[in-house]
C-alpha positions as CSV (number, residue, x, y, z in Angstrom):
1,X,198.3,82.1,154.5
2,X,201.3,84.3,153.6
3,X,202.9,81.3,151.7
4,X,199.6,80.8,149.9
5,X,199.3,84.3,148.8
6,X,202.9,84.6,147.6
7,X,202.3,81.5,145.5
8,X,199.0,83.0,144.1
9,X,200.9,86.0,143.3
10,X,203.7,84.4,141.8
11,X,201.4,82.4,139.4
12,X,199.5,85.5,138.4
13,X,202.6,87.3,137.6
14,X,203.9,84.6,135.4
15,X,200.8,84.3,133.5
16,X,200.8,88.1,132.7
17,X,204.5,87.7,131.6
18,X,203.4,85.4,128.9
19,X,201.0,87.8,127.4
20,X,201.8,89.1,124.0
21,X,201.3,92.8,122.9
22,X,197.9,92.0,121.2
23,X,196.8,90.4,124.4
24,X,197.6,93.6,126.3
25,X,195.9,95.8,123.8
26,X,192.6,93.5,123.9
27,X,192.7,93.4,127.8
28,X,193.4,97.1,128.0
29,X,190.5,98.1,125.5
30,X,188.2,96.0,127.7
31,X,189.3,97.8,130.8
32,X,189.1,101.3,129.3
33,X,185.5,100.3,128.3
34,X,184.8,99.2,131.9
35,X,186.1,102.3,133.3
36,X,183.9,104.3,131.1
37,X,180.9,102.4,132.0
38,X,181.8,102.9,135.7
39,X,181.9,106.6,135.4
40,X,178.8,106.8,133.3
41,X,177.1,104.4,136.2
42,X,178.1,106.7,138.8
43,X,176.9,109.8,137.2
44,X,173.6,108.2,136.2
45,X,172.9,106.9,139.8
46,X,173.9,110.3,141.3
47,X,171.5,112.2,139.2
48,X,168.7,109.7,139.5
49,X,169.0,110.1,143.4
50,X,170.0,113.8,143.8
51,X,166.4,114.8,144.1
52,X,165.5,112.7,147.1
53,X,168.8,111.7,148.9
54,X,172.0,113.3,147.1
55,X,174.4,111.6,149.7
56,X,172.7,108.2,149.2
57,X,173.1,108.9,145.3
58,X,176.8,109.3,145.9
59,X,177.4,106.4,148.0
60,X,175.5,103.9,145.7
61,X,177.0,105.4,142.5
62,X,180.6,105.1,143.7
63,X,179.8,101.5,145.0
64,X,178.1,100.4,141.6
65,X,181.1,102.2,139.6
66,X,183.8,100.1,141.9
67,X,181.8,96.9,141.1
68,X,181.6,97.6,137.3
69,X,185.4,98.3,137.4
70,X,186.1,95.1,139.0
71,X,184.1,93.0,136.8
72,X,185.7,94.7,133.8
73,X,189.2,93.9,135.2
74,X,188.2,90.2,135.9
75,X,186.8,90.0,132.3
76,X,189.5,91.6,130.7
77,X,192.0,89.1,132.4
78,X,189.8,86.1,131.7
79,X,189.5,87.0,127.9
80,X,193.4,86.7,127.5
81,X,193.6,83.6,129.5
82,X,194.7,84.9,132.9
83,X,193.5,82.8,136.0
84,X,191.6,85.2,137.9
85,X,191.1,82.9,141.0
86,X,194.7,83.5,142.4
87,X,194.4,87.3,141.6
88,X,191.0,87.5,143.5
89,X,192.8,85.8,146.5
90,X,195.5,88.3,146.5
91,X,193.1,91.2,146.2
92,X,191.0,89.7,149.1
93,X,194.0,89.6,151.3
94,X,195.0,93.1,150.1
95,X,191.7,94.3,150.9
96,X,191.7,92.9,154.4
97,X,195.1,94.6,155.3
98,X,194.0,98.0,153.9
99,X,190.7,97.7,155.8
100,X,192.8,97.0,159.1
101,X,195.2,99.9,158.3
102,X,192.5,102.3,157.5
103,X,189.9,101.3,160.0
104,X,188.9,104.8,161.1
105,X,188.5,105.9,157.3
106,X,186.3,102.6,156.9
107,X,184.4,103.4,160.2
108,X,183.6,107.0,159.0
109,X,182.8,105.5,155.4
110,X,180.3,102.9,156.9
111,X,178.7,105.6,159.2
112,X,178.1,108.0,156.2
113,X,176.4,105.0,154.2
114,X,174.1,104.6,157.3
115,X,173.4,108.1,157.7
116,X,172.5,108.6,153.9
117,X,169.9,105.8,154.5
118,X,168.4,107.1,157.5
119,X,168.8,110.7,156.7
120,X,168.4,112.4,160.1
121,X,169.3,115.7,158.6
122,X,170.1,117.3,155.3
123,X,171.9,120.1,154.1
124,X,170.7,123.4,155.4
125,X,169.1,121.8,158.3
126,X,170.1,123.3,162.1
127,X,171.2,120.6,164.3
128,X,173.0,119.9,167.5
129,X,175.5,116.9,167.7
130,X,178.7,116.1,169.4
131,X,178.8,119.4,171.3
132,X,178.2,121.5,168.3
133,X,175.2,123.7,167.1
134,X,175.2,125.1,163.6
135,X,173.9,124.7,160.1
136,X,174.5,121.5,157.8
137,X,176.7,122.9,155.0
138,X,178.0,119.5,153.5
139,X,177.4,115.9,154.2
140,X,180.4,113.7,152.7
141,X,181.4,110.1,153.3
142,X,184.1,111.2,155.7
143,X,182.5,114.0,157.7
144,X,179.6,116.4,158.4
145,X,180.4,120.0,157.7
146,X,178.7,122.5,160.2
147,X,178.8,126.3,160.1
148,X,178.3,127.3,163.6
149,X,176.0,130.3,164.7
150,X,179.4,132.3,165.4
151,X,180.4,132.0,161.6
152,X,182.8,129.0,162.3
153,X,183.2,125.8,160.1
154,X,183.4,122.7,161.8
155,X,184.1,119.2,160.3
156,X,182.6,116.3,162.6
157,X,183.7,112.7,161.5
158,X,180.8,110.8,160.4
159,X,181.5,108.0,163.2
160,X,181.3,110.5,165.9
161,X,178.1,111.8,164.6
162,X,176.4,108.3,164.0
163,X,177.4,107.7,167.8
164,X,176.2,110.7,169.3
165,X,172.5,112.1,169.9
166,X,171.2,114.3,167.0
167,X,169.1,117.1,167.6
168,X,167.5,118.4,164.5
169,X,165.8,121.8,165.3
170,X,164.4,122.3,161.7
171,X,163.1,119.1,160.2
172,X,159.6,119.7,161.8
173,X,159.2,123.3,160.5
174,X,158.5,124.9,163.9
175,X,160.2,125.3,167.4
176,X,158.9,126.1,170.7
177,X,160.6,128.7,173.2
178,X,159.8,129.4,176.7
179,X,160.2,132.5,178.7
180,X,160.0,132.7,182.4
181,X,158.2,135.8,183.8
182,X,157.8,136.8,187.4
183,X,154.9,138.7,189.0
184,X,154.3,140.2,192.5
185,X,152.6,137.9,194.9
186,X,149.7,140.4,195.2
187,X,149.0,139.9,191.5
188,X,145.7,138.6,190.1
189,X,147.0,135.5,188.5
190,X,144.1,135.3,186.1
191,X,144.6,138.9,184.9
192,X,148.3,138.2,184.6
193,X,147.7,135.0,182.5
194,X,145.4,136.8,180.1
195,X,147.9,139.8,179.8
196,X,150.6,137.3,179.0
197,X,148.8,135.3,176.3
198,X,147.6,138.7,174.7
199,X,150.9,140.1,174.6
200,X,152.8,137.1,173.2
201,X,149.9,136.5,170.6
202,X,150.3,140.1,169.2
203,X,153.9,139.6,168.3
204,X,154.9,139.1,164.8
205,X,156.6,135.7,164.3
206,X,154.6,133.9,166.9
207,X,152.8,131.0,165.3
208,X,149.0,130.9,165.9
209,X,149.0,127.0,166.1
210,X,149.6,125.7,168.6
211,X,148.6,128.7,170.8
212,X,150.8,130.5,173.1
213,X,150.4,129.6,176.7
214,X,151.0,131.0,180.0
215,X,151.0,128.6,183.0
216,X,152.0,129.0,186.7
217,X,155.3,127.4,187.2
218,X,156.3,127.9,190.8
219,X,156.1,130.3,193.9
220,X,159.8,131.6,194.1
221,X,161.4,133.6,196.6
222,X,160.2,136.9,195.6
223,X,157.5,136.2,192.7
224,X,155.1,134.0,191.2
225,X,156.8,132.6,188.1
226,X,154.8,131.9,184.8
227,X,156.2,129.8,182.1
228,X,155.3,131.6,178.7
229,X,155.6,129.1,175.8
230,X,155.0,130.0,172.3
231,X,156.1,128.6,168.8
232,X,157.9,130.1,165.8
233,X,160.0,129.3,162.7
234,X,162.7,126.8,163.8
235,X,165.8,128.7,162.8
236,X,167.9,130.0,165.5
237,X,167.8,133.5,164.2
238,X,164.0,133.5,164.4
239,X,164.2,132.0,167.9
240,X,166.4,135.0,169.1
241,X,164.2,137.8,167.4
242,X,160.9,136.4,168.5
243,X,162.1,136.0,171.9
244,X,163.5,139.5,172.0
245,X,160.0,140.8,170.7
246,X,158.2,138.7,173.0
247,X,160.0,140.0,176.0
248,X,159.4,143.5,174.9
249,X,155.8,142.9,174.3
250,X,155.2,141.4,177.7
251,X,157.1,144.0,179.8
252,X,155.1,146.7,178.1
253,X,151.7,144.8,178.6
254,X,152.4,144.2,182.2
255,X,153.3,147.8,182.7
256,X,150.0,148.9,181.1
257,X,148.0,146.4,183.3
258,X,149.8,147.7,186.4
259,X,151.3,144.5,187.3
260,X,154.7,144.5,188.8
261,X,157.8,142.4,188.1
262,X,159.4,142.3,191.5
263,X,163.2,142.6,192.2
264,X,164.7,139.8,194.1
265,X,164.3,140.4,197.8
266,X,165.4,138.8,201.0
267,X,163.8,139.4,204.5
268,X,166.7,139.4,207.2
269,X,165.4,138.9,210.9
270,X,168.0,140.3,213.5
271,X,168.5,138.4,216.7
272,X,168.5,140.4,220.0
273,X,172.0,140.9,221.4
274,X,173.7,140.6,217.9
275,X,175.0,144.1,218.0
276,X,173.0,145.2,215.0
277,X,169.9,146.6,216.7
278,X,168.5,149.9,215.7
279,X,170.6,152.8,217.4
280,X,173.7,150.6,218.1
C-alpha cells in the first residue's frame, strides 16, 4: 500500500508540475470561490439552527463547509486536467493516518456530534456528570465547560461525558428535596403530620403542585422520623434557600404545637458486680 501511495503521489506531482500559470490562476480562482461558498454555508447553517440546537448547527455547518471545500478542490484540479483519482487515494491514506494519530480528538469530536443530536442538556442547565456538579457554560466539539457551585471552571472531554451518567437537574423545571424530621415517641403522629405539611406549605418557594408530603420513615433509636418532601425551582441556589426556610418553619411550627424534637439518647444497663453500682 505504501508503494501504491508513493506512485499515486508521484503521478499527481508530475501533473501539477506541467501546469501553466494560466492553469494555476484558473484553479486558484475556482478554489477561492469554493472557500467563500464554504464559509457562507457554515454561517447560514449555523444561523438557521441557532434557535433550536446551536451545537448541532456548528457541527453540521462545519461538516458541510468541509464538503464544499473538498468538492471545490477536486473540481478545480479536474478543470485544469489533473487526475483526481490518485490524489483522492493519497488524501484517504493521509486521513487514516491522522485519524489514528488523533484518535482521542476524533473520539471527543464524535461524542460532541452525538450529544448535539441527543441534547441531554443545554447552556444554562445545571447537571451532574463525571463526578462534577455545575452550570453548563459552553458546549464545544471538544469539551463541556462547567462552572461549579464553588465558582470554578471545569472542562470535561466530550467522550468522558458521553460515557458517564448525566443528571440534568433543571430540564424538567422543578426539583424535589426531602428533609428528615424526628419527633418524640409520645407524639400524636397525625398531629405531627398535619403540622409538618402546614409548615412546609407556608414557605415561599415551595411549589403547590405536587403538594408537600410528610410520611413516617422509621422508628429510630430516639425518635420517630418523618420524611418531609417538597418541590421547588430546580436551581441549586433555590434548593439551598428553600430547604433552609423549610427547616426554620418546621422548627417553629413544632415548638408552637408542643411537639419535641428529641436529642439522641442511649439507655445503659449496668450489670451487678461491674463496680459501677450507685455508691461505689
